[in-house]
C-alpha positions as a Markdown table, in Angstrom:
| # | Residue | x | y | z |
|---|---|---|---|---|
| 1 | Met | -29.0 | 23.2 | 29.7 |
| 2 | Thr | -27.5 | 21.0 | 27.0 |
| 3 | Gln | -29.1 | 17.9 | 25.9 |
| 4 | Glu | -27.0 | 14.8 | 26.2 |
| 5 | Leu | -27.3 | 12.0 | 23.6 |
| 6 | Asn | -25.9 | 8.6 | 24.3 |
| 7 | Ile | -24.7 | 6.5 | 21.4 |
| 8 | Gly | -23.5 | 3.2 | 22.6 |
| 9 | Lys | -20.7 | 4.1 | 25.0 |
| 10 | Gln | -20.1 | 7.5 | 23.4 |
| 11 | Lys | -21.9 | 10.7 | 24.6 |
| 12 | Tyr | -22.6 | 13.7 | 22.5 |
| 13 | Glu | -23.9 | 17.1 | 23.8 |
| 14 | Ala | -26.6 | 17.1 | 21.1 |
| 15 | Met | -27.7 | 15.5 | 17.9 |
| 16 | Pro | -24.8 | 14.8 | 15.6 |
| 17 | Thr | -24.3 | 17.5 | 12.9 |
| 18 | Lys | -24.0 | 17.3 | 9.1 |
| 19 | Glu | -20.3 | 18.2 | 9.6 |
| 20 | Gln | -19.7 | 15.2 | 11.9 |
| 21 | Val | -21.4 | 12.8 | 9.5 |
| 22 | Phe | -19.6 | 14.2 | 6.5 |
| 23 | Glu | -16.2 | 13.9 | 8.3 |
| 24 | Ser | -17.0 | 10.3 | 9.1 |
| 25 | Leu | -17.9 | 9.6 | 5.5 |
| 26 | Glu | -14.7 | 11.4 | 4.4 |
| 27 | Glu | -12.7 | 9.0 | 6.6 |
| 28 | Ile | -14.2 | 6.1 | 4.6 |
| 29 | Arg | -13.3 | 7.9 | 1.3 |
| 30 | Arg | -9.8 | 8.4 | 2.5 |
| 31 | Lys | -9.4 | 4.7 | 2.9 |
| 32 | Phe | -9.2 | 4.5 | -0.9 |
| 33 | Glu | -5.8 | 6.3 | -0.7 |
| 34 | Asp | -4.3 | 3.2 | 0.9 |
| 35 | Pro | -2.7 | 1.0 | -1.8 |
| 36 | Ser | -3.9 | -2.2 | -0.2 |
| 37 | Val | -7.6 | -0.9 | -0.3 |
| 38 | Lys | -7.1 | 0.3 | -3.8 |
| 39 | Glu | -6.0 | -3.1 | -4.9 |
| 40 | Lys | -9.0 | -4.8 | -3.3 |
| 41 | Phe | -11.4 | -2.4 | -4.9 |
| 42 | Lys | -9.8 | -2.1 | -8.4 |
| 43 | Gly | -12.5 | -2.6 | -11.0 |
| 44 | Phe | -15.3 | -2.2 | -8.4 |
| 45 | Lys | -17.1 | 0.8 | -9.9 |
| 46 | Arg | -20.1 | 1.6 | -7.7 |
| 47 | Asp | -22.1 | 4.6 | -6.4 |
| 48 | Ile | -23.2 | 4.4 | -2.8 |
| 49 | Gln | -26.0 | 6.7 | -1.6 |
| 50 | Phe | -26.1 | 7.5 | 2.1 |
| 51 | Lys | -29.4 | 9.0 | 3.5 |
| 52 | Phe | -29.7 | 10.6 | 6.8 |
| 53 | Pro | -33.4 | 11.6 | 7.3 |
| 54 | Asp | -32.8 | 13.2 | 10.7 |
| 55 | Leu | -30.4 | 15.7 | 9.1 |
| 56 | Asn | -32.3 | 16.0 | 5.8 |
| 57 | Ala | -29.0 | 15.1 | 4.2 |
| 58 | Gln | -27.8 | 12.8 | 1.4 |
| 59 | Tyr | -24.3 | 12.0 | 0.3 |
| 60 | Val | -22.9 | 10.0 | -2.6 |
| 61 | Leu | -19.6 | 8.0 | -2.3 |
| 62 | Ser | -18.5 | 7.1 | -5.9 |
| 63 | Ile | -15.8 | 4.5 | -6.4 |
| 64 | Ser | -14.2 | 4.5 | -9.9 |
| 65 | Glu | -12.7 | 1.7 | -11.9 |
| 66 | Asp | -9.2 | 2.5 | -10.6 |
| 67 | Ala | -10.5 | 2.5 | -7.0 |
| 68 | Thr | -10.3 | 6.2 | -6.4 |
| 69 | Ala | -13.3 | 7.6 | -4.5 |
| 70 | Thr | -15.1 | 10.9 | -4.4 |
| 71 | Leu | -17.6 | 12.1 | -1.8 |
| 72 | Lys | -20.2 | 14.8 | -2.4 |
| 73 | Glu | -23.5 | 15.9 | -1.0 |
| 74 | Gly | -26.4 | 15.0 | -3.3 |
| 75 | Phe | -28.8 | 12.4 | -4.6 |
| 76 | Leu | -28.6 | 9.7 | -7.3 |
| 77 | Glu | -31.6 | 8.4 | -9.1 |
| 78 | Lys | -30.2 | 4.8 | -9.3 |
| 79 | Pro | -27.3 | 4.1 | -6.9 |
| 80 | His | -25.8 | 0.6 | -6.8 |
| 81 | Val | -26.1 | 0.6 | -3.0 |
| 82 | Thr | -28.3 | 2.7 | -0.6 |
| 83 | Val | -27.6 | 3.1 | 3.1 |
| 84 | Glu | -30.3 | 4.8 | 5.2 |
| 85 | Thr | -30.0 | 5.5 | 8.9 |
| 86 | Asp | -30.1 | 8.3 | 11.4 |
| 87 | Ser | -26.9 | 10.2 | 12.1 |
| 88 | Ala | -26.5 | 8.9 | 15.7 |
| 89 | Thr | -26.7 | 5.3 | 14.6 |
| 90 | Phe | -24.3 | 5.9 | 11.7 |
| 91 | Leu | -21.7 | 7.5 | 14.0 |
| 92 | Gly | -22.2 | 4.7 | 16.6 |
| 93 | Ile | -21.6 | 2.1 | 14.0 |
| 94 | Arg | -18.5 | 3.9 | 12.8 |
| 95 | Ser | -17.1 | 4.2 | 16.4 |
| 96 | Lys | -18.0 | 0.6 | 17.0 |
| 97 | Thr | -20.3 | 1.4 | 20.0 |
| 98 | Ile | -23.3 | 0.2 | 18.0 |
| 99 | Ser | -23.4 | -3.2 | 16.2 |
| 100 | Ala | -24.3 | -2.8 | 12.5 |
| 101 | Thr | -26.1 | -6.1 | 12.7 |
| 102 | Gln | -28.3 | -5.0 | 15.7 |
| 103 | Ala | -29.0 | -1.7 | 14.0 |
| 104 | Tyr | -30.1 | -3.5 | 10.8 |
| 105 | Met | -32.2 | -6.1 | 12.8 |
| 106 | Ser | -33.9 | -3.3 | 14.7 |
| 107 | Gly | -34.7 | -1.3 | 11.6 |
| 108 | Arg | -32.4 | 1.6 | 12.5 |
| 109 | Leu | -30.2 | 0.7 | 9.5 |
| 110 | Lys | -31.6 | 0.0 | 6.1 |
| 111 | Val | -29.5 | -1.1 | 3.2 |
| 112 | Lys | -30.3 | -1.9 | -0.5 |
| 113 | Gly | -28.0 | -3.5 | -2.9 |
| 114 | Ser | -26.6 | -6.8 | -4.1 |
| 115 | Met | -25.3 | -9.1 | -1.4 |
| 116 | Pro | -21.7 | -9.3 | -2.9 |
| 117 | Asp | -21.6 | -5.5 | -3.0 |
| 118 | Leu | -22.8 | -5.2 | 0.6 |
| 119 | Leu | -20.3 | -7.7 | 1.8 |
| 120 | Lys | -17.4 | -6.0 | 0.1 |
| 121 | Leu | -18.4 | -2.6 | 1.3 |
| 122 | Gln | -18.9 | -3.8 | 4.8 |
| 123 | Lys | -15.1 | -3.9 | 5.1 |
| 124 | Leu | -15.0 | -0.1 | 4.8 |
| 125 | Met | -17.2 | 0.6 | 7.8 |
């Protein structure tokens, strides 16, 4: 018997995997290949730490001065922005079946960073 997990309107057969989360983060990283995104983020050098306690996984999205981005599994001592959530909530936000605002207000999404950075990065989600 498979366990069904409901995330907003989407259904998954089980808890999301590290691979699904990484692929979703990779989709965010690929946005930096778009010239219009590159232009908006030029000079915005930041490291964003994503933490997924349910998967025991952490990832770092690094944006360089020229608005290229890299993604790797790992931990940073002092990231500019930290995003912590469970994998199901993250994928629900990414698929727009869960409101990021509601996830934040209910404590399922925790973010740390300066308000201007958070507002700018929100456009990527």
